[in-house]
PDB file of N, CA, C and O in Angstrom:
ATOM      1  N   MET A   1       1.853   4.586   9.714  1.00  0.00           N
ATOM      2  CA  MET A   1       2.353   5.415   8.647  1.00  0.00           C
ATOM      3  C   MET A   1       3.711   6.372   9.017  1.00  0.00           C
ATOM      4  O   MET A   1       3.861   7.561   9.298  1.00  0.00           O
ATOM      5  N   PHE A   2       4.524   5.324   8.880  1.00  0.00           N
ATOM      6  CA  PHE A   2       6.015   5.777   8.679  1.00  0.00           C
ATOM      7  C   PHE A   2       6.630   5.944  10.238  1.00  0.00           C
ATOM      8  O   PHE A   2       7.656   6.453  10.688  1.00  0.00           O
ATOM      9  N   GLY A   3       5.293   5.144  10.921  1.00  0.00           N
ATOM     10  CA  GLY A   3       5.840   5.618  12.617  1.00  0.00           C
ATOM     11  C   GLY A   3       5.999   7.049  12.936  1.00  0.00           C
ATOM     12  O   GLY A   3       6.934   7.522  13.582  1.00  0.00           O
ATOM     13  N   LEU A   4       4.943   7.742  12.397  1.00  0.00           N
ATOM     14  CA  LEU A   4       4.803   9.181  12.971  1.00  0.00           C
ATOM     15  C   LEU A   4       3.558   9.410  13.508  1.00  0.00           C
ATOM     16  O   LEU A   4       2.464   9.072  13.054  1.00  0.00           O
ATOM     17  N   GLY A   5       3.821  10.017  14.524  1.00  0.00           N
ATOM     18  CA  GLY A   5       2.636   9.962  16.042  1.00  0.00           C
ATOM     19  C   GLY A   5       1.905  11.428  15.434  1.00  0.00           C
ATOM     20  O   GLY A   5       2.141  12.043  14.394  1.00  0.00           O
ATOM     21  N   THR A   6       0.853  11.724  16.619  1.00  0.00           N
ATOM     22  CA  THR A   6       0.231  12.926  16.755  1.00  0.00           C
ATOM     23  C   THR A   6       0.863  14.025  16.506  1.00  0.00           C
ATOM     24  O   THR A   6       0.590  14.924  15.711  1.00  0.00           O
ATOM     25  N   PRO A   7       2.196  13.838  17.627  1.00  0.00           N
ATOM     26  CA  PRO A   7       3.174  15.245  17.910  1.00  0.00           C
ATOM     27  C   PRO A   7       3.889  15.179  16.714  1.00  0.00           C
ATOM     28  O   PRO A   7       3.821  16.202  16.034  1.00  0.00           O
ATOM     29  N   GLU A   8       4.612  14.180  16.227  1.00  0.00           N
ATOM     30  CA  GLU A   8       4.951  14.560  14.937  1.00  0.00           C
ATOM     31  C   GLU A   8       4.827  15.138  13.642  1.00  0.00           C
ATOM     32  O   GLU A   8       5.636  15.785  12.976  1.00  0.00           O
ATOM     33  N   LEU A   9       3.427  14.707  13.369  1.00  0.00           N
ATOM     34  CA  LEU A   9       2.742  15.364  12.241  1.00  0.00           C
ATOM     35  C   LEU A   9       2.529  16.761  12.576  1.00  0.00           C
ATOM     36  O   LEU A   9       2.900  17.626  11.784  1.00  0.00           O
ATOM     37  N   ILE A  10       1.930  17.085  13.747  1.00  0.00           N
ATOM     38  CA  ILE A  10       1.652  18.542  14.220  1.00  0.00           C
ATOM     39  C   ILE A  10       2.816  19.262  13.886  1.00  0.00           C
ATOM     40  O   ILE A  10       2.691  20.066  12.963  1.00  0.00           O
ATOM     41  N   VAL A  11       4.243  19.131  14.580  1.00  0.00           N
ATOM     42  CA  VAL A  11       5.149  19.845  14.403  1.00  0.00           C
ATOM     43  C   VAL A  11       5.572  19.762  12.912  1.00  0.00           C
ATOM     44  O   VAL A  11       6.154  20.811  12.635  1.00  0.00           O
ATOM     45  N   ILE A  12       5.516  18.995  11.925  1.00  0.00           N
ATOM     46  CA  ILE A  12       5.446  18.993  10.449  1.00  0.00           C
ATOM     47  C   ILE A  12       4.750  20.007  10.022  1.00  0.00           C
ATOM     48  O   ILE A  12       5.180  21.025   9.481  1.00  0.00           O
ATOM     49  N   LEU A  13       3.289  19.629  10.353  1.00  0.00           N
ATOM     50  CA  LEU A  13       2.536  20.999   9.800  1.00  0.00           C
ATOM     51  C   LEU A  13       2.391  22.486  10.064  1.00  0.00           C
ATOM     52  O   LEU A  13       1.871  23.331   9.336  1.00  0.00           O
ATOM     53  N   GLY A  14       3.159  22.683  11.672  1.00  0.00           N
ATOM     54  CA  GLY A  14       3.499  23.822  12.088  1.00  0.00           C
ATOM     55  C   GLY A  14       4.792  24.235  10.798  1.00  0.00           C
ATOM     56  O   GLY A  14       4.828  25.174  10.003  1.00  0.00           O
ATOM     57  N   ILE A  15       5.588  23.286  10.988  1.00  0.00           N
ATOM     58  CA  ILE A  15       6.540  23.948   9.913  1.00  0.00           C
ATOM     59  C   ILE A  15       6.237  24.338   8.339  1.00  0.00           C
ATOM     60  O   ILE A  15       6.591  25.355   7.743  1.00  0.00           O
ATOM     61  N   ALA A  16       5.471  23.216   7.849  1.00  0.00           N
ATOM     62  CA  ALA A  16       4.834  23.614   6.552  1.00  0.00           C
ATOM     63  C   ALA A  16       4.256  24.990   6.399  1.00  0.00           C
ATOM     64  O   ALA A  16       4.403  25.679   5.390  1.00  0.00           O
ATOM     65  N   PHE A  17       3.424  25.429   7.736  1.00  0.00           N
ATOM     66  CA  PHE A  17       2.575  26.336   7.482  1.00  0.00           C
ATOM     67  C   PHE A  17       3.411  27.874   7.805  1.00  0.00           C
ATOM     68  O   PHE A  17       3.023  29.013   7.549  1.00  0.00           O
ATOM     69  N   LEU A  18       4.711  27.409   8.469  1.00  0.00           N
ATOM     70  CA  LEU A  18       5.302  28.961   8.489  1.00  0.00           C
ATOM     71  C   LEU A  18       6.209  28.837   7.145  1.00  0.00           C
ATOM     72  O   LEU A  18       6.581  29.868   6.584  1.00  0.00           O
ATOM     73  N   LEU A  19       6.515  27.709   6.701  1.00  0.00           N
ATOM     74  CA  LEU A  19       7.229  27.731   5.174  1.00  0.00           C
ATOM     75  C   LEU A  19       6.889  28.212   4.274  1.00  0.00           C
ATOM     76  O   LEU A  19       7.602  28.915   3.556  1.00  0.00           O
ATOM     77  N   PHE A  20       5.353  27.874   4.027  1.00  0.00           N
ATOM     78  CA  PHE A  20       4.460  28.223   2.734  1.00  0.00           C
ATOM     79  C   PHE A  20       3.290  29.323   3.033  1.00  0.00           C
ATOM     80  O   PHE A  20       3.007  30.168   2.183  1.00  0.00           O
ATOM     81  N   GLY A  21       2.748  29.270   4.069  1.00  0.00           N
ATOM     82  CA  GLY A  21       1.894  30.201   4.499  1.00  0.00           C
ATOM     83  C   GLY A  21       0.335  29.694   4.338  1.00  0.00           C
ATOM     84  O   GLY A  21       0.006  28.658   3.760  1.00  0.00           O
ATOM     85  N   GLY A  22      -0.315  30.377   4.794  1.00  0.00           N
ATOM     86  CA  GLY A  22      -1.819  29.400   4.516  1.00  0.00           C
ATOM     87  C   GLY A  22      -2.449  29.617   3.766  1.00  0.00           C
ATOM     88  O   GLY A  22      -3.563  29.097   3.807  1.00  0.00           O
ATOM     89  N   LYS A  23      -2.126  30.451   2.721  1.00  0.00           N
ATOM     90  CA  LYS A  23      -2.836  30.380   1.209  1.00  0.00           C
ATOM     91  C   LYS A  23      -2.254  29.343   0.603  1.00  0.00           C
ATOM     92  O   LYS A  23      -2.999  28.525   0.063  1.00  0.00           O
ATOM     93  N   LYS A  24      -0.934  29.159   0.560  1.00  0.00           N
ATOM     94  CA  LYS A  24      -0.303  27.869  -0.061  1.00  0.00           C
ATOM     95  C   LYS A  24      -0.460  26.340   0.288  1.00  0.00           C
ATOM     96  O   LYS A  24      -0.250  25.472  -0.559  1.00  0.00           O
ATOM     97  N   LEU A  25      -0.766  26.113   1.330  1.00  0.00           N
ATOM     98  CA  LEU A  25      -1.124  24.863   1.806  1.00  0.00           C
ATOM     99  C   LEU A  25      -2.289  24.321   1.356  1.00  0.00           C
ATOM    100  O   LEU A  25      -2.180  23.096   1.301  1.00  0.00           O
ATOM    101  N   PRO A  26      -3.544  24.781   0.950  1.00  0.00           N
ATOM    102  CA  PRO A  26      -4.271  24.195   0.496  1.00  0.00           C
ATOM    103  C   PRO A  26      -4.060  23.682  -1.319  1.00  0.00           C
ATOM    104  O   PRO A  26      -4.677  22.745  -1.827  1.00  0.00           O
ATOM    105  N   VAL A  27      -3.152  24.476  -1.974  1.00  0.00           N
ATOM    106  CA  VAL A  27      -2.376  24.047  -3.137  1.00  0.00           C
ATOM    107  C   VAL A  27      -1.906  22.934  -3.478  1.00  0.00           C
ATOM    108  O   VAL A  27      -2.184  22.073  -4.313  1.00  0.00           O
ATOM    109  N   ILE A  28      -0.843  23.149  -2.383  1.00  0.00           N
ATOM    110  CA  ILE A  28      -0.004  22.091  -2.050  1.00  0.00           C
ATOM    111  C   ILE A  28      -0.623  20.719  -1.606  1.00  0.00           C
ATOM    112  O   ILE A  28      -0.295  19.652  -2.125  1.00  0.00           O
ATOM    113  N   GLY A  29      -1.384  20.819  -0.778  1.00  0.00           N
ATOM    114  CA  GLY A  29      -2.178  19.713  -0.573  1.00  0.00           C
ATOM    115  C   GLY A  29      -2.736  18.890  -1.649  1.00  0.00           C
ATOM    116  O   GLY A  29      -2.577  17.674  -1.754  1.00  0.00           O
ATOM    117  N   ALA A  30      -3.469  19.720  -2.517  1.00  0.00           N
ATOM    118  CA  ALA A  30      -4.293  19.472  -3.607  1.00  0.00           C
ATOM    119  C   ALA A  30      -3.349  18.713  -4.411  1.00  0.00           C
ATOM    120  O   ALA A  30      -3.742  17.654  -4.901  1.00  0.00           O
ATOM    121  N   GLY A  31      -2.172  19.103  -4.610  1.00  0.00           N
ATOM    122  CA  GLY A  31      -0.949  18.634  -5.596  1.00  0.00           C
ATOM    123  C   GLY A  31      -0.482  17.500  -5.086  1.00  0.00           C
ATOM    124  O   GLY A  31       0.003  16.614  -5.789  1.00  0.00           O
ATOM    125  N   LEU A  32      -0.593  17.436  -3.801  1.00  0.00           N
ATOM    126  CA  LEU A  32       0.177  16.217  -3.303  1.00  0.00           C
ATOM    127  C   LEU A  32      -0.868  15.097  -3.403  1.00  0.00           C
ATOM    128  O   LEU A  32      -0.524  13.917  -3.340  1.00  0.00           O
ATOM    129  N   GLY A  33      -2.104  15.462  -3.555  1.00  0.00           N
ATOM    130  CA  GLY A  33      -3.130  14.057  -3.124  1.00  0.00           C
ATOM    131  C   GLY A  33      -3.221  13.878  -4.913  1.00  0.00           C
ATOM    132  O   GLY A  33      -3.157  12.728  -5.348  1.00  0.00           O
ATOM    133  N   LYS A  34      -3.348  14.878  -5.765  1.00  0.00           N
ATOM    134  CA  LYS A  34      -3.056  13.950  -7.402  1.00  0.00           C
ATOM    135  C   LYS A  34      -2.012  13.822  -7.219  1.00  0.00           C
ATOM    136  O   LYS A  34      -1.822  13.303  -8.320  1.00  0.00           O
ATOM    137  N   ALA A  35      -0.848  13.820  -6.693  1.00  0.00           N
ATOM    138  CA  ALA A  35      -0.002  12.863  -7.329  1.00  0.00           C
ATOM    139  C   ALA A  35      -0.001  11.657  -6.755  1.00  0.00           C
ATOM    140  O   ALA A  35       0.315  10.669  -7.418  1.00  0.00           O
ATOM    141  N   ILE A  36      -0.312  11.573  -5.596  1.00  0.00           N
ATOM    142  CA  ILE A  36      -0.345  10.129  -4.624  1.00  0.00           C
ATOM    143  C   ILE A  36      -1.381   9.252  -5.505  1.00  0.00           C
ATOM    144  O   ILE A  36      -1.246   8.078  -5.849  1.00  0.00           O
ATOM    145  N   ARG A  37      -2.749  10.378  -5.854  1.00  0.00           N
ATOM    146  CA  ARG A  37      -3.687   9.250  -6.624  1.00  0.00           C
ATOM    147  C   ARG A  37      -2.787   8.633  -8.098  1.00  0.00           C
ATOM    148  O   ARG A  37      -2.939   7.477  -8.493  1.00  0.00           O
ATOM    149  N   SER A  38      -1.875   9.619  -8.771  1.00  0.00           N
ATOM    150  CA  SER A  38      -1.571   9.163 -10.117  1.00  0.00           C
ATOM    151  C   SER A  38      -0.655   8.094  -9.588  1.00  0.00           C
ATOM    152  O   SER A  38      -0.738   7.115 -10.329  1.00  0.00           O
ATOM    153  N   PHE A  39       0.116   7.914  -8.681  1.00  0.00           N
ATOM    154  CA  PHE A  39       1.218   7.265  -8.317  1.00  0.00           C
ATOM    155  C   PHE A  39       0.520   5.456  -8.350  1.00  0.00           C
ATOM    156  O   PHE A  39       0.861   4.440  -8.956  1.00  0.00           O
ATOM    157  N   LYS A  40      -0.567   5.773  -7.372  1.00  0.00           N
ATOM    158  CA  LYS A  40      -1.546   4.493  -6.941  1.00  0.00           C
ATOM    159  C   LYS A  40      -2.408   3.898  -8.513  1.00  0.00           C
ATOM    160  O   LYS A  40      -2.926   2.801  -8.722  1.00  0.00           O
ATOM    161  N   ASN A  41      -2.320   4.828  -9.215  1.00  0.00           N
ATOM    162  CA  ASN A  41      -3.350   4.223 -10.300  1.00  0.00           C
ATOM    163  C   ASN A  41      -2.376   3.661 -11.275  1.00  0.00           C
ATOM    164  O   ASN A  41      -2.649   2.660 -11.938  1.00  0.00           O
ATOM    165  N   GLY A  42      -1.153   4.341 -11.378  1.00  0.00           N
ATOM    166  CA  GLY A  42       0.259   3.820 -12.063  1.00  0.00           C
ATOM    167  C   GLY A  42       0.612   2.445 -11.381  1.00  0.00           C
ATOM    168  O   GLY A  42       1.173   1.731 -12.212  1.00  0.00           O
ATOM    169  N   LEU A  43       0.505   1.944 -10.399  1.00  0.00           N
ATOM    170  CA  LEU A  43       0.833   1.112  -9.351  1.00  0.00           C
ATOM    171  C   LEU A  43      -0.069  -0.124  -9.769  1.00  0.00           C
ATOM    172  O   LEU A  43       0.476  -1.210  -9.965  1.00  0.00           O
ATOM    173  N   SER A  44      -1.167  -0.005  -9.879  1.00  0.00           N
ATOM    174  CA  SER A  44      -2.314  -0.695 -10.060  1.00  0.00           C
ATOM    175  C   SER A  44      -2.078  -1.275 -11.224  1.00  0.00           C
ATOM    176  O   SER A  44      -2.024  -2.489 -11.424  1.00  0.00           O
ATOM    177  N   GLU A  45      -1.881  -0.088 -12.302  1.00  0.00           N
ATOM    178  CA  GLU A  45      -1.797  -0.627 -13.841  1.00  0.00           C
ATOM    179  C   GLU A  45      -0.504  -1.689 -14.206  1.00  0.00           C
ATOM    180  O   GLU A  45      -0.507  -2.454 -15.170  1.00  0.00           O
ATOM    181  N   VAL A  46       0.398  -1.579 -13.391  1.00  0.00           N
ATOM    182  CA  VAL A  46       1.680  -2.341 -13.274  1.00  0.00           C
ATOM    183  C   VAL A  46       1.188  -3.596 -13.138  1.00  0.00           C
ATOM    184  O   VAL A  46       1.098  -4.441 -14.029  1.00  0.00           O
ATOM    185  N   GLU A  47       0.684  -3.757 -11.322  1.00  0.00           N
ATOM    186  CA  GLU A  47       0.395  -4.803 -11.115  1.00  0.00           C
ATOM    187  C   GLU A  47      -0.599  -5.832 -12.082  1.00  0.00           C
ATOM    188  O   GLU A  47      -0.322  -6.991 -12.389  1.00  0.00           O
ATOM    189  N   GLU A  48      -1.875  -5.041 -12.482  1.00  0.00           N
ATOM    190  CA  GLU A  48      -2.833  -5.748 -13.429  1.00  0.00           C
ATOM    191  C   GLU A  48      -1.953  -6.434 -14.605  1.00  0.00           C
ATOM    192  O   GLU A  48      -2.204  -7.573 -14.998  1.00  0.00           O
ATOM    193  N   ALA A  49      -0.861  -5.617 -15.154  1.00  0.00           N
ATOM    194  CA  ALA A  49      -0.195  -6.127 -16.375  1.00  0.00           C
ATOM    195  C   ALA A  49       0.665  -7.330 -16.030  1.00  0.00           C
ATOM    196  O   ALA A  49       0.564  -8.348 -16.715  1.00  0.00           O
ATOM    197  N   ALA A  50       1.637  -7.260 -14.842  1.00  0.00           N
ATOM    198  CA  ALA A  50       2.341  -8.349 -14.679  1.00  0.00           C
ATOM    199  C   ALA A  50       1.669  -9.278 -14.130  1.00  0.00           C
ATOM    200  O   ALA A  50       2.088 -10.431 -14.231  1.00  0.00           O
ATOM    201  N   GLY A  51       0.479  -9.007 -13.426  1.00  0.00           N
ATOM    202  CA  GLY A  51      -0.093 -10.076 -12.915  1.00  0.00           C
ATOM    203  C   GLY A  51       0.530 -10.666 -11.299  1.00  0.00           C
ATOM    204  O   GLY A  51       1.742 -10.776 -11.111  1.00  0.00           O
ATOM    205  N   MET A  52      -0.421 -10.982 -10.303  1.00  0.00           N
ATOM    206  CA  MET A  52       0.683 -11.571  -9.376  1.00  0.00           C
ATOM    207  C   MET A  52       1.509 -12.993  -9.467  1.00  0.00           C
ATOM    208  O   MET A  52       2.406 -13.348  -8.702  1.00  0.00           O
ATOM    209  N   ASP A  53       0.926 -13.797 -10.721  1.00  0.00           N
ATOM    210  CA  ASP A  53       1.393 -14.888 -11.049  1.00  0.00           C
ATOM    211  C   ASP A  53       2.674 -14.922 -11.673  1.00  0.00           C
ATOM    212  O   ASP A  53       3.439 -15.871 -11.506  1.00  0.00           O
ATOM    213  N   GLY A  54       2.948 -13.939 -12.381  1.00  0.00           N
ATOM    214  CA  GLY A  54       4.177 -13.595 -12.959  1.00  0.00           C
ATOM    215  C   GLY A  54       5.189 -13.189 -12.244  1.00  0.00           C
ATOM    216  O   GLY A  54       6.372 -13.477 -12.428  1.00  0.00           O
ATOM    217  N   ILE A  55       4.547 -12.233 -11.075  1.00  0.00           N
ATOM    218  CA  ILE A  55       5.533 -12.110 -10.127  1.00  0.00           C
ATOM    219  C   ILE A  55       6.113 -13.073  -9.208  1.00  0.00           C
ATOM    220  O   ILE A  55       7.225 -13.101  -8.682  1.00  0.00           O
ATOM    221  N   ALA A  56       5.196 -13.794  -9.136  1.00  0.00           N
ATOM    222  CA  ALA A  56       5.229 -14.949  -8.050  1.00  0.00           C
ATOM    223  C   ALA A  56       6.572 -16.025  -8.848  1.00  0.00           C
ATOM    224  O   ALA A  56       7.536 -16.516  -8.260  1.00  0.00           O
ATOM    225  N   LYS A  57       6.289 -16.132 -10.051  1.00  0.00           N
ATOM    226  CA  LYS A  57       7.050 -17.162 -11.076  1.00  0.00           C
ATOM    227  C   LYS A  57       8.396 -16.533 -10.591  1.00  0.00           C
ATOM    228  O   LYS A  57       9.237 -17.290 -10.107  1.00  0.00           O
ATOM    229  N   ARG A  58       8.636 -15.275 -10.685  1.00  0.00           N
ATOM    230  CA  ARG A  58      10.259 -14.349 -10.600  1.00  0.00           C
ATOM    231  C   ARG A  58      11.221 -14.574  -9.415  1.00  0.00           C
ATOM    232  O   ARG A  58      12.418 -14.861  -9.389  1.00  0.00           O
ATOM    233  N   LEU A  59      10.103 -14.299  -8.218  1.00  0.00           N
ATOM    234  CA  LEU A  59      10.599 -14.001  -7.267  1.00  0.00           C
ATOM    235  C   LEU A  59      10.748 -15.155  -6.339  1.00  0.00           C
ATOM    236  O   LEU A  59       9.661 -15.491  -5.868  1.00  0.00           O
ATOM    237  N   PRO A  60      11.836 -15.921  -5.898  1.00  0.00           N
ATOM    238  CA  PRO A  60      11.952 -16.821  -5.282  1.00  0.00           C
ATOM    239  C   PRO A  60      10.981 -16.610  -4.084  1.00  0.00           C
ATOM    240  O   PRO A  60       9.934 -17.258  -4.107  1.00  0.00           O
ATOM    241  N   VAL A  61      11.239 -15.696  -2.944  1.00  0.00           N
ATOM    242  CA  VAL A  61      10.387 -15.516  -1.834  1.00  0.00           C
ATOM    243  C   VAL A  61       9.264 -15.270  -2.163  1.00  0.00           C
ATOM    244  O   VAL A  61       8.481 -15.614  -1.278  1.00  0.00           O
ATOM    245  N   ALA A  62       8.614 -14.679  -3.318  1.00  0.00           N
ATOM    246  CA  ALA A  62       7.138 -14.643  -3.461  1.00  0.00           C
ATOM    247  C   ALA A  62       6.185 -15.989  -3.810  1.00  0.00           C
ATOM    248  O   ALA A  62       4.974 -16.163  -3.670  1.00  0.00           O
ATOM    249  N   ARG A  63       7.368 -16.961  -4.378  1.00  0.00           N
ATOM    250  CA  ARG A  63       7.116 -18.562  -4.763  1.00  0.00           C
ATOM    251  C   ARG A  63       6.850 -19.197  -3.279  1.00  0.00           C
ATOM    252  O   ARG A  63       6.096 -20.121  -2.975  1.00  0.00           O
ATOM    253  N   ASP A  64       7.706 -18.411  -2.454  1.00  0.00           N
ATOM    254  CA  ASP A  64       7.548 -19.460  -1.245  1.00  0.00           C
ATOM    255  C   ASP A  64       6.360 -19.036  -0.069  1.00  0.00           C
ATOM    256  O   ASP A  64       6.014 -19.792   0.840  1.00  0.00           O
ATOM    257  N   VAL A  65       5.835 -17.695  -0.293  1.00  0.00           N
ATOM    258  CA  VAL A  65       4.707 -17.309   0.248  1.00  0.00           C
ATOM    259  C   VAL A  65       3.278 -17.776  -0.890  1.00  0.00           C
ATOM    260  O   VAL A  65       2.112 -18.083  -0.638  1.00  0.00           O
ATOM    261  N   ALA A  66       3.825 -17.681  -1.816  1.00  0.00           N
ATOM    262  CA  ALA A  66       2.272 -18.301  -2.434  1.00  0.00           C
ATOM    263  C   ALA A  66       2.271 -19.737  -2.335  1.00  0.00           C
ATOM    264  O   ALA A  66       1.282 -20.365  -2.712  1.00  0.00           O
ATOM    265  N   ALA A  67       3.358 -20.361  -1.830  1.00  0.00           N
ATOM    266  CA  ALA A  67       3.183 -21.753  -1.589  1.00  0.00           C
ATOM    267  C   ALA A  67       2.628 -22.022  -0.491  1.00  0.00           C
ATOM    268  O   ALA A  67       1.878 -22.987  -0.347  1.00  0.00           O
ATOM    269  N   VAL A  68       2.969 -21.088   0.547  1.00  0.00           N
ATOM    270  CA  VAL A  68       2.303 -21.517   2.002  1.00  0.00           C
ATOM    271  C   VAL A  68       1.219 -20.775   1.895  1.00  0.00           C
ATOM    272  O   VAL A  68       0.535 -21.261   2.796  1.00  0.00           O
ATOM    273  N   GLN A  69       0.490 -19.814   1.354  1.00  0.00           N
ATOM    274  CA  GLN A  69      -0.760 -19.127   0.906  1.00  0.00           C
ATOM    275  C   GLN A  69      -1.684 -20.646   0.311  1.00  0.00           C
ATOM    276  O   GLN A  69      -2.695 -21.045   0.890  1.00  0.00           O
ATOM    277  N   ASP A  70      -1.030 -21.399  -1.048  1.00  0.00           N
ATOM    278  CA  ASP A  70      -2.028 -22.275  -0.912  1.00  0.00           C
ATOM    279  C   ASP A  70      -2.192 -23.483  -0.177  1.00  0.00           C
ATOM    280  O   ASP A  70      -3.199 -24.181  -0.290  1.00  0.00           O
ATOM    281  N   LYS A  71      -0.981 -23.825   0.772  1.00  0.00           N
ATOM    282  CA  LYS A  71      -1.424 -24.668   1.636  1.00  0.00           C
ATOM    283  C   LYS A  71      -2.151 -24.228   2.552  1.00  0.00           C
ATOM    284  O   LYS A  71      -2.934 -25.073   2.987  1.00  0.00           O
ATOM    285  N   ILE A  72      -2.233 -22.749   3.253  1.00  0.00           N
ATOM    286  CA  ILE A  72      -2.843 -22.472   4.081  1.00  0.00           C
ATOM    287  C   ILE A  72      -4.724 -22.308   3.629  1.00  0.00           C
ATOM    288  O   ILE A  72      -5.585 -22.288   4.508  1.00  0.00           O
ATOM    289  N   ASN A  73      -5.013 -22.219   2.293  1.00  0.00           N
ATOM    290  CA  ASN A  73      -6.106 -22.191   1.650  1.00  0.00           C
ATOM    291  C   ASN A  73      -6.740 -23.671   1.884  1.00  0.00           C
ATOM    292  O   ASN A  73      -7.797 -23.920   2.463  1.00  0.00           O
ATOM    293  N   LYS A  74      -5.629 -24.798   1.158  1.00  0.00           N
ATOM    294  CA  LYS A  74      -6.140 -25.981   1.503  1.00  0.00           C
ATOM    295  C   LYS A  74      -6.532 -26.552   2.743  1.00  0.00           C
ATOM    296  O   LYS A  74      -7.558 -27.231   2.676  1.00  0.00           O
ATOM    297  N   VAL A  75      -5.947 -26.452   3.950  1.00  0.00           N
ATOM    298  CA  VAL A  75      -6.255 -26.385   5.192  1.00  0.00           C
ATOM    299  C   VAL A  75      -7.575 -26.014   5.717  1.00  0.00           C
ATOM    300  O   VAL A  75      -8.346 -26.643   6.442  1.00  0.00           O
ATOM    301  N   LYS A  76      -7.678 -24.573   5.059  1.00  0.00           N
ATOM    302  CA  LYS A  76      -9.026 -24.161   5.366  1.00  0.00           C
ATOM    303  C   LYS A  76     -10.109 -24.888   4.665  1.00  0.00           C
ATOM    304  O   LYS A  76     -11.149 -25.004   5.315  1.00  0.00           O
ATOM    305  N   GLU A  77     -10.090 -25.368   3.557  1.00  0.00           N
ATOM    306  CA  GLU A  77     -10.747 -26.039   2.966  1.00  0.00           C
ATOM    307  C   GLU A  77     -11.423 -27.518   3.669  1.00  0.00           C
ATOM    308  O   GLU A  77     -12.567 -27.965   3.752  1.00  0.00           O
ATOM    309  N   VAL A  78     -10.228 -27.938   4.059  1.00  0.00           N
ATOM    310  CA  VAL A  78     -10.334 -29.547   4.798  1.00  0.00           C
ATOM    311  C   VAL A  78     -11.250 -29.006   6.003  1.00  0.00           C
ATOM    312  O   VAL A  78     -12.380 -29.441   6.229  1.00  0.00           O
ATOM    313  N   SER A  79     -10.674 -28.099   6.673  1.00  0.00           N
ATOM    314  CA  SER A  79     -11.246 -27.747   7.905  1.00  0.00           C
ATOM    315  C   SER A  79     -12.998 -27.358   7.687  1.00  0.00           C
ATOM    316  O   SER A  79     -13.838 -27.680   8.527  1.00  0.00           O
ATOM    317  N   LYS A  80     -13.184 -26.938   6.958  1.00  0.00           N
ATOM    318  CA  LYS A  80     -14.621 -26.548   6.336  1.00  0.00           C
ATOM    319  C   LYS A  80     -15.517 -27.800   6.263  1.00  0.00           C
ATOM    320  O   LYS A  80     -16.644 -28.002   6.716  1.00  0.00           O
ATOM    321  N   MET A  81     -14.723 -28.537   5.597  1.00  0.00           N
ATOM    322  CA  MET A  81     -15.337 -29.961   5.227  1.00  0.00           C
ATOM    323  C   MET A  81     -15.761 -30.603   6.538  1.00  0.00           C
ATOM    324  O   MET A  81     -16.884 -31.066   6.738  1.00  0.00           O
ATOM    325  N   LEU A  82     -14.734 -30.589   7.434  1.00  0.00           N
ATOM    326  CA  LEU A  82     -14.943 -31.499   8.723  1.00  0.00           C
ATOM    327  C   LEU A  82     -15.502 -31.021   9.431  1.00  0.00           C
ATOM    328  O   LEU A  82     -15.771 -31.793  10.351  1.00  0.00           O
ATOM    329  N   THR A  83     -16.114 -29.508   9.635  1.00  0.00           N
ATOM    330  CA  THR A  83     -16.926 -29.324  10.822  1.00  0.00           C
ATOM    331  C   THR A  83     -18.206 -29.203   9.840  1.00  0.00           C
ATOM    332  O   THR A  83     -19.196 -28.970  10.533  1.00  0.00           O
ATOM    333  N   LYS A  84     -18.451 -29.263   8.799  1.00  0.00           N
ATOM    334  CA  LYS A  84     -19.491 -29.270   8.245  1.00  0.00           C
ATOM    335  C   LYS A  84     -20.915 -30.897   8.982  1.00  0.00           C
ATOM    336  O   LYS A  84     -22.034 -31.010   8.483  1.00  0.00           O
TER     337      LYS A  84
END
C-alpha cells in the first residue's frame, strides 16, 4: 500500500487524531470509505463500458501484453493435453 509500513501509518493516524480530534475521525473515515467505494464503482463502470478488448486495441503495450497472455494460455492448454 504505497510502501507505507506500520510505523508510518501510526504516525499518520497520530497526526490526524491531533488535527481533527477523536469525534471527527469516524466521520472522516466514513466519508473516505464512501469516496473510495464511489471511485471503484465508477472505475468498474468505465472498464465495463470500454471493455478490455477496446483498451488492448488502442494501446500498443496492452496489445503486446494481451498477445503474451494468449500465448501463455495456448501453452497451458497444450501442456494439459500432453499430461492427460
